[in-house]
N, C-alpha and C positions, 0 to 999 in steps of 0.2 A: 838180451833183447827186451826182458821184462823192463828193466832200467831204462832202456832206450824209448820204449813205448811210453812209459810213465812220463819221462822227461819231455816227449813230444805233445802229449796231451796237456801238460802243465803249461807248456808254452803257448800251445793254442788257446788255453783258456785265459791266460795272461794278455794275449793279444787282441782277444775280442773286445768290442766296445762296451763299456759299463752300461746298463740300463737307464734311459731318461728318467729324471726325477718327476714325479707326479706334479702337476700344478697345485698350488694350495687352493683349496674350495674358496669360491667368491662368496663374502658374506652377503646374506640376505639384507636388501636396502630397508633401512629404519622406517617403520611406519608410525604416522602421527597416531597417538592415542585418540580413541573415540571420545568426543566430548560429553561432558555430563548433560544431563536434561537441562540443568540451569544455564550452562554455558551456552547451550544451543540457542536459547532465546536470546542471550546477549550478541551472539554472532549474526543472528538475523536482524535484529535490530540495527547493529553496525553496518551490515550489508545494505540495508534500506537507507540508512542516513548517509551512506557513502555517496548517494545520488542527489543530496540535498545541498543547497536550497534548490527549488525548481526553477525553470526559467521565468524571467520577469513577467512574462504575459502569457495568459493561456485563453483560447477561445474554444467553444464546444456548443453542441445541441445536447439540451437535456430533455429526454422523453419521459414524462410520467404517466403510468397507466395503473388503473385499478379497477376492480369490479364492484357492483352493487351487491346488496345481500341476496338478490334474487340469481345471482351467478352472471347476469348480463354485464357488458362494459359501462363503467360509469363515465360517461362523458363529461359530465359537468366538473369532474375532478381530475380528469385525464387531459394532459395537454403537452404541446411542445414549446420549448423556449430557447432562445439563443442567449449565449453569454459572451461577454468581452471582460476578462478579469485581469486585474493587476495584483499579482500574488504578494507583493510587499505588504498591502493592507486589505486584500481581498475585496477591494473596491470593484464593482462590476456594473457595465451597462448590459441591461437585459431587454428582451423584446419578444413578445409572444408570437407563435408562428400559427397562422391559420391556413385555410385551405388555398390553394393556388399561390399567388404571391401577396396575399394580404398579411399584413403585420400589425402588431399592437403598437402602443405608444412606448416612447424611449422610458424606461424606469431604472431606479438605482436599487442595487441590492448588494449584499455580503453575503454569498453562500457560504453555510457551515453546517457540520455536523452538529446534532444535539441542540440546535436551536429551533426556534418556531418560524422557520422558513426551509426553502429546498436545501437538500444537503450538498454538499460540494466545498470546493472545486474538485476535479478529479486529480489534481495535484496536492490535495491536502495531506498532512503528515498523519497517516493512519496510526500511528503510536501516541499522537498528542492526546493527553487526558480530556474528557468532556469538560466544559466550562463550569465552574464552581457556582456560577449563578447566569441567569439569562442576559445576554448583550443586545441592546437593541443595535438596529442597522446603523444608526448615527455614530456609534462608539466605534473607535478605531482600534483595531486589536494591535498587540504588541508585534513588530515586525520580526520575521524569522532572521536570525544572525546570517549574513552574507559575507563575512570576511574569510579570506583565504587563510587556511590552516597555517600555523607557524612551522617552518621546517624543522624536522627533527632528525637528528643523526642516528639514534639508537634508542631504545627503550624497552620496557616491559609493558604490555597492555593486559589489564583485567577488567572483568565485567561483574559489577555489583548491582544485583538486581533488586530494587526495592519496591516495585510496583506489583509483581505477579510471580506466583510459585508456579512451576511446570510440573503438572500432575503426571503426565505421561509423554512419551515421544514414540511414534510408531512409523515404521517404514511401510509405505502404500505405494507399490509400483516405483514410479520415479520421483515420488513426493516424500517429504517427511511431514508428519501430522503431529502438531504440538496441542495438547488439552491445557489450559491454564486457568488460574484462579487468582483474582485480586488478593495481595497481601493486605492491602488497605485501600480506603477511598472506592469503595465498590461502585458507586454511583459514577465516578469519575474514570477509574480504570476499566474501560469497556470492552476490552478484548477478551474473548473466551475460547476461541481455536484458531490455529494458524496452520496453513498449508503452503510449503515452499518446496522449490527444486531441491532435490537432496544433495545435488552437486554444487550449484551455485548459490543456493539459500536466497533466491530471489523470490519474492512473494507471489503465490497463485492465488490464493483464497483467504479470506479471514471470515469468522464469525463475532459480531460485536453487538453490543446493546446499544439503543438509542431511545428516543423519546416521541410520542406523537403528541402534539399540543392541540387541544380542541378550543377554537375560538367560538364563543357564544355571545349572544346579544349583552351589551353592558359590560364586556370584559372577557378575560381569559377563562376558560372552561377547565375541565379536568385534563390531567396528563396520564397518558398510557404508556407503559413499557413496550418497546419494540425489538425485536431481534432482526439483525440485519445480516444477511450472507453477502459478503462483499467480494467481488471477483476482481482481480487485478491484471493489467496487461502493461506493456511497454511502449512507449512512443518517443523516439529519437533517443534513446537511452535513459528516459526519465520514467520510473513507475507511476501508473495512474490507476485510479478507479474507472472500470469500464461499465460495470452492472451492479445493482443493488437490488437484494430481493428482501423486503421487510414482511413481517407477520407481526400483527399487533396483538399484545395479550393483555392480561389485567381484567380480563371480562368483557373486553370491547368486542361487539358483535353487530357493528354498524357498517356502512359503506366503507370499503378500502381496508377491510381486516388483511388483505393480502395487497401489497403495493410493490411496484416495480419501477425503478429509475434506471434508464440507460444514458451513458454518456458518450455521445457519438460526434465524429468529425473534430477530434482534439487535435488541436494545433497549436505552435508556439511562435506566434509573428514576433518579429525582432523589436517592434515598437508598436505603439497605438497611440492615437491623439489623446492629449491632455484632457480635452472637454469630456471625453467618454467617462471620465471619473468625477465629474462635477456636475452633479443634477441641477444646479441652479442654471446651467447653460443650455440644457436640453431644449427649451422653447425655441432657441434660436437656431437649432439644427434638425428640427422635425422633418423639414422638407428633404434634406440630405443625408439623414443618418444612416447607419449601416443595416442592412436586413437579414 
């Protein structure tokens, strides 16, 4: 009986199904290494440049406002102006905006940062160095390259940063905040702080240096350093400057120590009349110029 019972138990054990094998653990997905502080700057610059060059034409309204030393609005140096800009050479037709429907005369300009004229245009390359010397309005700047990139099957991309050293990178909510210092050409490499979306690396805000040029009787007067806080936005997939807040330093204590510029009604028309960019023809179009 004992032998019979043992045989029955052995037969039952052999007939029972084998336990299912446990599935192999799924390996954790590989994660991209966190970029170094210096590489972050290269990635941010590359993301901004991926939207370049800007559309051929841009129109906008510039609103400049400042206060006098007594704290009241300085109406003499606060104004509103319309711009029609050809981005290829920054040639621009401008017109002052007064109360109601009154408009100023047709005038020619080349808006630019770090020059003795209104900053702009809102589509300007914010990573572009400041000019090495003043450029008069009549001087045509070198056009930004507009060629289509050559198709590439594969390759390795590296970022070599020769303009700035990244001092710190901090996560602040949904933003990355970079503090940077120029490696060379301190007066030309004007960026000091950068704020970007931490996921897309699109620009939100920058802190940059600029200059205030004082015109006095008989010629150019002193030049004062300015710190600009630049607020960025996006219009039809193109990064644009929407607001500037400037604080004048260097011991300047006159009207306009704090100044604000607002870029409003930004649009990219597919074309603009050629005469807009030829000031010699403005007299012929005074009665039917844009407003």
